C-alpha positions in Angstrom: 43.6 20.7 -26.8 46.9 18.7 -26.6 47.1 19.2 -23.1 43.4 18.2 -22.6 43.9 15.2 -24.6 47.1 14.1 -22.6 44.9 14.6 -19.6 42.0 12.6 -20.9 44.4 9.5 -21.8 46.3 9.6 -18.2 42.8 9.6 -16.4 41.3 7.2 -18.5 44.8 4.9 -17.9 44.1 5.7 -14.3 40.4 4.8 -14.0 41.1 1.6 -15.9 43.9 0.7 -13.3 41.3 1.5 -10.4 38.5 -0.5 -12.0 40.9 -3.6 -12.4 41.8 -3.1 -8.6 38.2 -3.7 -7.7 38.7 -7.5 -8.1 41.9 -7.4 -6.1 42.5 -10.2 -3.8 43.0 -7.3 -0.8 39.8 -6.1 0.4 41.5 -2.9 1.5 42.6 -2.6 -2.2 39.2 -3.1 -3.3 37.9 -0.4 -0.9 40.2 2.1 -2.2 40.1 1.4 -5.4 36.5 1.9 -5.2 36.7 5.3 -3.3 39.3 6.6 -5.7 37.0 5.5 -8.6 34.0 7.6 -7.1 35.8 10.6 -6.5 37.6 10.4 -10.3 33.9 10.0 -11.8 32.7 12.8 -9.8 35.3 14.9 -10.4 35.1 14.5 -14.2 31.8 13.8 -14.5 28.7 15.7 -16.7 29.0 18.7 -14.3 32.5 19.3 -15.5 31.7 21.3 -18.6 29.3 23.6 -16.8 29.2 27.5 -15.4 31.4 28.4 -18.1 33.7 25.7 -18.4 32.7 24.4 -22.2 36.5 23.7 -22.9 37.0 21.1 -20.5 34.1 18.8 -22.1 36.6 16.3 -23.6 37.4 15.7 -20.1 34.0 14.2 -19.5 34.7 10.3 -17.9 31.1 8.6 -18.1 31.5 4.7 -16.6 31.0 2.5 -19.2 28.0 -1.0 -18.9 31.0 -3.4 -17.7 32.0 -0.5 -14.7 28.6 0.4 -13.6 28.1 -3.4 -13.0 31.5 -3.6 -11.0 30.4 -0.6 -8.9 26.9 -2.4 -8.2 28.2 -5.7 -7.4 30.8 -3.9 -4.9 27.7 -2.5 -2.9 26.4 -6.2 -2.7 29.6 -7.1 -1.3 31.0 -4.5 0.9 27.8 -2.9 1.9 24.9 -4.4 1.8 26.4 -8.3 2.6 25.0 -8.1 6.3 22.7 -6.7 8.4 24.0 -6.7 12.0 21.0 -6.8 14.7 20.8 -5.0 17.6 21.4 -8.4 19.5 24.7 -9.4 17.8 25.9 -5.8 18.0 25.5 -6.0 21.9 27.4 -9.3 21.6 30.6 -8.0 19.7 33.5 -7.9 21.6 35.1 -5.3 19.6 32.3 -2.6 19.3 34.7 -0.1 18.5 36.2 -1.7 15.6 32.3 -2.7 14.4 31.8 1.2 14.4 35.0 1.7 12.6 33.9 -0.7 9.6 30.0 0.9 9.9 31.4 4.2 9.3 33.8 3.0 6.1 30.9 1.4 4.8 28.7 4.3 5.0 31.5 6.7 3.2 31.3 3.8 0.3 27.7 4.0 0.1 27.8 7.5 0.1 30.1 7.7 -2.3 28.0 5.8 -4.8 24.6 7.9 -3.9 27.1 11.0 -4.9 27.2 9.5 -8.6 23.6 9.0 -8.8 22.7 12.4 -7.6 25.3 14.3 -9.9 23.9 12.5 -13.0 27.4 10.3 -13.5 25.3 7.0 -13.2 21.8 6.6 -14.3 19.1 6.9 -11.7 18.0 3.5 -12.5 21.0 2.6 -10.9 19.5 3.6 -7.3 17.5 0.7 -7.4 20.6 -1.2 -6.3 20.4 1.2 -3.0 16.7 1.7 -2.9 15.9 -2.1 -2.5 17.8 -2.1 1.0 16.3 0.6 2.4 14.2 -0.9 5.0 16.5 -4.2 5.7 19.5 -1.8 6.4 17.6 1.3 7.5 19.6 1.3 11.1 22.9 1.5 8.9 22.2 3.8 6.2 18.8 4.7 6.6 19.9 8.6 6.5 22.2 8.1 3.3 19.5 6.2 1.4 16.5 8.8 2.3 18.4 11.7 1.4 19.4 9.9 -1.8 15.3 9.4 -2.5 14.5 12.9 -1.5 17.3 14.5 -3.8 16.8 12.1 -6.9 12.7 12.9 -6.8 13.6 16.5 -7.2 15.6 15.4 -10.2 12.6 13.4 -12.2 9.8 12.3 -10.1 8.6 10.3 -12.8 11.8 8.5 -13.7 12.3 8.4 -9.5 8.9 6.5 -9.2 9.8 3.9 -12.0 13.2 3.3 -9.9 11.2 2.7 -6.6 9.1 0.3 -8.8 12.1 -1.4 -10.4 13.6 -2.1 -6.9 10.7 -3.8 -5.7 10.6 -5.7 -8.9 13.8 -6.8 -8.5 13.3 -8.1 -4.9 9.9 -9.9 -6.1 12.0 -11.6 -8.8 15.1 -12.5 -6.6 12.3 -13.8 -4.3 10.5 -16.4 -6.7 14.0 -17.5 -7.7 14.7 -18.5 -4.5 11.6 -20.0 -3.0 9.4 -20.5 -5.8 5.6 -19.6 -6.7 4.7 -19.9 -2.9 5.7 -16.8 -1.4 2.9 -14.6 0.1 3.5 -16.5 3.5 7.1 -15.9 3.5 8.7 -13.6 5.4 10.9 -11.9 2.7 7.5 -11.3 0.9 6.3 -9.0 4.0 9.5 -7.3 3.9 9.2 -6.3 0.4 5.7 -5.4 1.0 6.9 -3.3 3.9 9.4 -1.6 1.7 6.5 -0.4 -0.7 4.5 0.8 2.6 7.9 3.0 3.2 8.1 4.0 -0.3 4.1 5.1 -0.3 4.9 7.5 2.6 7.1 9.4 0.1 3.9 10.0 -2.2 2.0 11.6 0.8 2.5 14.8 -0.3 1.9 16.9 -3.5 -1.0 14.4 -4.6 -1.4 16.3 -8.0 2.3 16.7 -8.4 2.8 13.1 -8.1 -0.3 11.8 -9.9 1.6 11.4 -13.1 4.4 9.3 -11.5 1.7 7.2 -9.6 -0.4 6.5 -12.5 2.6 5.3 -14.2 3.7 3.2 -11.5 0.4 1.3 -11.1 0.5 0.7 -14.8 3.8 -0.7 -15.2 3.5 -2.5 -11.6 0.0 -4.0 -13.2 1.9 -5.0 -16.5 4.8 -6.6 -14.3 2.3 -8.9 -12.3 0.4 -10.4 -15.1 3.8 -11.0 -17.0 3.9 -14.2 -18.6 6.9 -16.2 -18.0 8.3 -19.1 -18.8 7.5 -21.5 -16.2 4.0 -21.8 -14.7 2.6 -23.6 -17.6 -1.3 -23.5 -19.4 -4.2 -22.7 -16.9 -2.0 -21.3 -13.7 -1.8 -17.9 -12.9 1.4 -15.7 -13.7 4.4 -16.3 -11.3 4.3 -12.5 -10.6 0.7 -12.2 -9.8 1.6 -11.6 -6.1 2.9 -8.2 -7.0 -0.5 -6.8 -6.6 -0.2 -6.8 -3.3 2.9 -5.1 -3.1 1.5 -2.4 -5.6 -1.7 -2.3 -3.3 0.6 -0.3 -0.7 0.8 2.8 -3.1 -3.4 3.1 -4.0 -4.3 5.2 -1.1 -2.0 7.6 -2.8 -4.1 7.8 -5.6 -6.7 10.4 -6.4 -10.5 9.3 -6.1 -11.1 9.7 -9.7 -8.0 7.9 -10.5 -9.1 4.4 -8.3 -12.4 4.1 -10.4 
């Protein structure tokens, strides 16, 4: 027990050190710290005491809310900060350098996705990944799709709720940026396209998907009619255009549920 406690203390201290390096001025240090943290949290994650290793339970290391927020912010700054078009890629002089950078970003994203798949992070944390599925499909589509498939097997209901959360986050961000007149904007059409791609994941196993789809529609409608501070009396709810996004999932409902 003393050895376990000593190891837990050292691991926790090392984790705190790596966490502090996430805000280092050097991008290389930040990336290395993120990779080490991902591996550390994976090794000392919830699966550690399984398969007859009950004695190792005291070593389990779970990220607190602060660290989870830092990891998500790191993804935005280092992985999802820029979508490079084919035109830009062909105009890039140092294509080899670009490929190396893309490979590094893919490694970082894969590390974060593993934390979700192995239960280190809550499934809802995947919304920070899923909401970029369409926009960054050419760079990370295979990684995100595999994460979508794996998390669907973990908890179909919570998985569907996370898809909805991804779309809600994008909708809220768009409203903050552009105001209520968003339906003709390109960004709104991109959210609808993402919803369409998500809906394809429900194309099989209609009966198995039924509870998740019903919950998604119920919560999505509640979000659309949610009263927020802003529009004033007599004006429609700000989130009302979300019904158009939600309609992308309606064809997946059973006929009896559409009535």
